[in-house]
C-alpha positions as CSV (number, residue, x, y, z in Angstrom):
1,M,144.5,101.6,89.8
2,P,141.6,99.5,91.2
3,P,139.7,100.9,94.2
4,R,140.6,99.7,97.7
5,T,138.6,96.6,98.7
6,K,138.3,94.2,101.5
7,L,140.5,91.1,101.3
8,T,139.3,87.7,102.2
9,T,141.2,85.5,104.6
10,L,142.6,83.4,101.7
11,D,143.7,86.5,99.8
12,R,145.4,87.9,102.9
13,G,147.3,84.7,103.3
14,R,148.3,84.6,99.7
15,A,149.5,88.2,99.8
16,L,151.7,87.6,102.9
17,G,153.1,84.4,101.3
18,W,154.0,86.3,98.1
19,L,155.5,89.1,100.1
20,Q,157.7,86.7,102.1
21,D,158.8,85.0,98.9
22,G,160.1,88.4,97.7
23,V,157.4,89.5,95.3
24,S,156.9,93.3,95.3
25,G,153.9,94.9,96.9
26,R,152.7,96.4,93.6
27,E,152.9,93.0,91.9
28,V,150.9,91.4,94.7
29,S,148.3,94.2,94.4
30,R,148.1,93.6,90.6
31,R,147.6,89.8,91.2
32,L,144.9,90.4,93.7
33,R,143.4,93.3,91.9
34,V,143.4,95.7,94.9
35,S,145.1,99.0,95.6
36,H,148.8,98.8,96.6
37,S,148.0,100.7,99.8
38,V,145.9,97.7,101.0
39,I,148.9,95.4,100.6
40,Q,151.2,98.0,102.3
41,R,148.9,98.3,105.3
42,L,148.4,94.5,105.5
43,H,152.2,93.9,105.4
44,Q,152.8,96.7,108.0
45,R,150.1,95.2,110.3
46,F,151.6,91.7,109.9
47,Q,155.1,93.0,110.8
48,T,153.9,94.9,113.9
49,T,151.4,92.4,115.3
50,G,152.4,89.1,113.7
51,S,148.8,88.5,112.7
52,A,146.7,89.1,109.6
53,V,143.4,88.7,111.3
54,E,140.8,91.2,110.3
55,R,140.4,94.0,112.8
56,P,137.0,94.8,114.3
57,R,135.2,97.7,112.6
58,S,133.0,100.4,113.9
59,G,129.4,100.6,112.9
60,R,126.3,98.6,113.4
61,P,126.3,95.1,111.8
62,R,123.8,94.6,109.0
63,C,120.5,93.1,109.9
64,T,120.3,91.3,106.5
65,D,122.8,89.2,104.7
66,R,123.3,88.8,100.9
67,R,120.6,86.2,100.6
68,D,118.1,88.4,102.4
69,D,119.0,91.3,100.2
70,R,118.5,89.2,97.1
71,Y,115.1,88.0,98.4
72,L,114.0,91.6,99.1
73,Q,115.1,92.6,95.6
74,L,113.0,89.6,94.2
75,L,110.0,90.8,96.2
76,A,110.3,94.2,94.8
77,L,110.7,92.9,91.2
78,R,107.7,90.6,91.4
79,N,105.3,93.4,92.0
80,R,106.8,96.8,91.0
81,T,103.9,98.7,92.7
82,N,104.6,97.4,96.2
83,T,105.1,100.0,98.8
84,R,107.8,99.8,101.5
85,R,105.3,98.8,104.1
86,T,104.1,95.9,101.9
87,L,107.7,94.8,101.2
88,I,108.4,94.8,105.0
89,G,105.4,92.7,105.7
90,N,106.1,90.2,103.0
91,F,109.8,90.0,104.0
92,R,108.9,89.5,107.7
93,A,106.4,86.8,106.8
94,A,109.0,84.9,104.8
95,T,112.2,85.3,106.9
96,N,110.9,86.3,110.4
97,V,113.3,89.2,110.4
98,T,112.0,92.7,111.1
99,I,113.6,95.5,109.0
100,S,112.9,99.2,108.9
101,R,111.6,101.2,106.0
102,K,115.0,102.9,105.6
103,T,116.7,99.5,105.4
104,V,114.3,98.6,102.6
105,T,115.1,101.8,100.8
106,R,118.9,101.4,101.2
107,R,118.9,97.7,100.0
108,L,116.8,98.5,97.0
109,R,118.8,101.6,96.2
110,E,122.0,99.4,96.2
111,V,120.6,97.6,93.2
112,R,119.1,100.7,91.6
113,L,115.5,99.9,92.5
114,H,113.0,102.2,94.3
115,S,110.0,101.3,96.3
116,M,106.7,103.0,95.4
117,R,105.2,105.6,97.7
118,T,101.5,105.6,98.4
119,V,99.6,108.4,96.7
120,V,97.4,110.4,99.0
121,R,94.5,111.9,97.1
122,P,91.4,113.7,98.3
123,P,88.4,111.5,98.5
124,L,86.0,112.2,95.6
125,T,82.3,112.2,96.1
126,P,79.9,111.6,93.3
127,R,79.3,115.4,93.3
128,H,83.1,116.0,92.8
129,R,83.2,113.5,89.9
130,R,80.3,115.2,88.1
131,A,81.9,118.6,88.5
132,R,85.2,117.4,87.1
133,M,83.5,115.7,84.2
134,T,81.5,118.9,83.4
135,V,84.7,120.9,83.3
136,T,86.6,118.5,81.1
137,R,83.6,118.2,78.7
138,H,83.3,122.0,78.5
139,L,87.1,122.3,77.8
140,R,87.4,119.5,75.3
141,L,84.2,119.6,73.3
142,P,84.9,122.7,71.1
143,Q,88.3,121.5,70.2
144,V,87.0,118.0,69.2
145,L,84.3,119.5,67.0
146,K,86.8,121.8,65.2
147,C,89.2,118.9,64.3
148,R,87.7,116.3,62.1
149,I,90.8,115.0,60.3
150,V,94.0,113.8,62.1
151,V,97.1,113.6,59.9
152,F,100.2,111.7,61.2
153,F,103.7,112.4,60.0
154,Y,106.9,110.7,60.9
155,S,107.2,112.9,63.9
156,T,106.5,112.3,67.5
157,S,103.5,114.6,67.7
158,P,100.3,114.4,65.5
159,V,99.3,117.3,63.4
160,F,95.7,118.3,63.4
161,A,94.1,119.7,60.3
162,A,90.9,121.7,60.8
163,T,88.2,121.4,58.2
164,E,85.6,123.9,57.5
165,N,82.2,122.8,58.6
166,N,80.1,123.8,55.6
167,S,77.1,121.5,55.6
168,S,74.9,123.1,53.0
169,N,73.1,120.2,51.4
């Protein structure tokens, strides 16, 4: 059974026409590819009110339409390293619509994309850089000297073969 979906005005009219012609509710739901409960509720509402107009719904209306959502997706795909703040700025410059960072996150998540987060790192002074390089050299150098030959197999990780360092010439 397909999930319940929103019917368009045309589909609501078709469904009511078919129901008045004597087509069963389940057959109408199969033709429109919606759940039969949608057709039942539509028919019941039409019988009580005499109208098939869509009822007002609770909740805040969306600030972007499908076209804006697609443009936001395009902005995110053009440069995958854009942050939410950058996407908001580019979107506002193009459409003159202000959106929140949560809106950007939701719209991108709908199409299985994620905005990048800025990385906060401690500022490195030249002294810090020298200290880090000294540590890495100290840790790596003995291992590099021991391994002279690298043998690759059909595996994902390389196998290191250590050679004896007999240099008696």
